[in-house]
C-alpha angles and dihedrals in degrees: 000000000000112000114226123193133173109280094212093061090064088062098039131111109197130211116201114214128191096203099211091058108037109071141344114214120252091194106060123120118247135172093270101047140056117272120266113215131208106244093224107038095030086221121134118255107238135177115225092234127037095195107020120165096251119171115249107280096231099041121103110275122252129209095254107022126104125223095194101239113162145187093255088060091051090051090053088056097052091103089059093044091050091048089062091059092251115156102171133044126202113199123201108228117317101176124112110288146148095239135071090236093047097217085128096077119203100172125012093197098053127071107222109273089222086065093047101273128245092317093059093046091050092053091046092048093051091045092051093046090050086062093045091251114145121218125215122187130208113247116204101191103146094071141002128202138267087258094057106119097236094049092044088055088055089050090052100041105025117197089358094066114110088221098060093109092051089077138043097261112182103176147322142319104028117222107200099160107036135063093202093085134036113279089224092206137076117259135175112268088352088287106147090206090068112058111191123235120240097237092185087071107094090213091057092049092049091048091055094044090053092051090052091049093045095059094041088054088046086062111263117143101223152328132264105203121218117224092337090169088072091069106085101172108125115248095009097121092038089058092044090056094046093050094046095043090049087066099037117008089193095056112126119233113190126172132212098236116146103197141022104352103182090120090065102030099066093114094260099080125021131016091215146329136237097278102227090152087067093043093054094049095043094051093044089055099037098042101025115171091356089082112118102229098205088060094060108028094092095055129077097227120092118235085150147096101046118260128217118215096266092050091047090049090052092051091048093049090049090050094048088051095055100073140030112273090245088059092045088059091056101043115124103238118200144164098200140001141176087283096057137051112267119269094244091056095042088053093051092246094303107150095194090060090054092048094048095046090048090052091053092049097046092052097044125100111264135046115306116227121203116199107225111266095018088097089063097044099260114178124217137152128215119313126342093018092055088065098064120148119268105271129247115265091249088065097051119120100230094194092058090044093051090050091054093047094049095047094045091050091051091049089054093045098050118052091195088071089058106036106005126115116272115226127176111219106173135007116171131136105334098329119101123182128182140160135224109211129189123177113192121188107199127178096264106021147021115240116203108187115180132164127187117209122194127186123190108192093175131099094238131058114272128208130198131180122190139158116261104179094104090050091051090227115177128202109267142158130287107251099182136011135015108272123147109242125199127179119195141159129223105192105305093341117099116203133193121207123195127189107192119192118236119283094005144102140206143201117217125189108228102163131095100230 
């Protein structure tokens, strides 16, 4: 079968936002100030609580505390997000919940009032779309929460509840809040706060499908699916795709699967997964033995042990061989997320590691995803520390920010970085060189766009010389970095020599566009 994926994702740079921690609105009505009105609905913007017990914004986050970030605040930061070159946002869950991360869903049809409710989300969605920024939501469809109405009815009415068969009830009584007795129901990770749906029940399947359809019709541009591998019901994700794509064929469906995802990337289910295989390899090469082991031991991706260039090249080739090319172009590539320590902390504070890994990500096939704050050098260990608030401007690392802006701009400028062929050219010691190649035959001209990318992860300068005649490389300008470039001919053989400074990378134009 022919695999079809959303074209816009191939050209997207994502920004992942944890809503409670990104921004708190400065323009929300409260009892002591004049009302602020939404320009479209003419309704006042109101926070649910006027004096909620938020944690101090700048204090270290806790597992259960709320910081009070909201969707109005995010909307006020769209200028900043756009200035980065971001054209897609992935939000961790925003639906009503009794947790700061909102993976404990209470109501799938209501945006959490603490974030501003459905009205705030509608205004934010419209504002993002007006800037050509796509919006993807997190769908938690394997499990709900103890506060979910249907499960709460089971807790109240036991075997007499009409919703008993919606969950994996194993016996009576249920024990949702104590570990002293058997829970008597299935829950994700044996966490009693997260009762699992019975997806073999047709009513449950239909309920979830209708939720997916409702928000696509509302205007979102896709779904990121939480732990989709936990749903074993045959045909579930095939139906999910069919129902979503029937409303919007360009909707993006991306699963949270950490390893080999061929089971879900056959063209009938997901358009991509969160590409932790790439993240592990990129960090292991860029950061090497600088990786702080206690920040990665609890996760099942592999940013350690260190990789030399040849080992990194082998892992990348294995990864690129796993899935159809059309799928490779819509993978969600990342270096960190709310489920990992932040890259700066994993790398022990080494800025060069961050810059090198970012260079690898921004030049790799698939859509890059920047975890909010990573672009300004935010630190953060494993959960809950990885979910710190976005820092004040005075605390930004301008060098890291400038790196992100330059690389994102180059990705947007050169289509070969988005959809071009990926070809490894050299992998020895700690120097890795590859090319992104795009040959376009238009009606009146032939465009030959080629970029060469070199990454030296070592602590000494590294030089490589190789023939480029077969690749039809042409002398061009250095777009990024400070490498020394020499072109020379030996008879009919044309060679390119690169001398790359330690702990640095470069991008060189070698096409004749």
